[in-house]
LODRENZA-739879 format. One record per residue (C-alpha): residue in three letters; x, y, z. Coordinates in steps of 0.25 Angstrom, whole numbers, padded with zeros to 4 digits, always signed. Example, Ala and Ser with C-alpha at 12.3 -4.5 7.8 and 13.67 -1.06 7.14 Angstrom:
// residues 2
ALA+0049-0018+0031
SER+0055-0004+0029
END
This chain:
// residues 42
MET+0437+0387+0475
GLY+0449+0396+0479
ALA+0459+0386+0472
ALA+0451+0386+0459
LEU+0450+0401+0459
ALA+0465+0402+0462
LEU+0468+0392+0450
GLY+0459+0401+0441
ARG+0467+0413+0445
ALA+0480+0406+0442
LEU+0474+0403+0428
GLY+0469+0417+0426
VAL+0454+0414+0427
PRO+0446+0425+0433
ALA+0441+0421+0447
LEU+0427+0425+0443
ALA+0428+0415+0431
MET+0433+0404+0441
ALA+0422+0407+0451
GLU+0412+0405+0440
PHE+0417+0393+0433
LEU+0422+0385+0446
PRO+0408+0380+0452
PRO+0403+0374+0439
ILE+0417+0367+0437
GLU+0417+0362+0451
ALA+0403+0356+0449
VAL+0408+0348+0437
MET+0420+0344+0444
VAL+0413+0339+0457
ARG+0402+0331+0448
LYS+0413+0324+0440
ILE+0421+0320+0452
ASN+0408+0315+0458
GLU+0406+0307+0445
GLN+0420+0301+0445
MET+0419+0297+0460
ALA+0406+0290+0458
ALA+0411+0283+0446
GLU+0423+0278+0454
ARG+0414+0273+0465
GLY+0407+0264+0455
END
């Protein structure tokens, strides 16, 4: 989370906005990674 907040700060995104948007984005990322790993296993 710290790295993501630092990236947002570097891009000029307010910390409050980053904290609000990161959890849903992370959930989608994890779901997609899991789908990709399942597809690669067969």
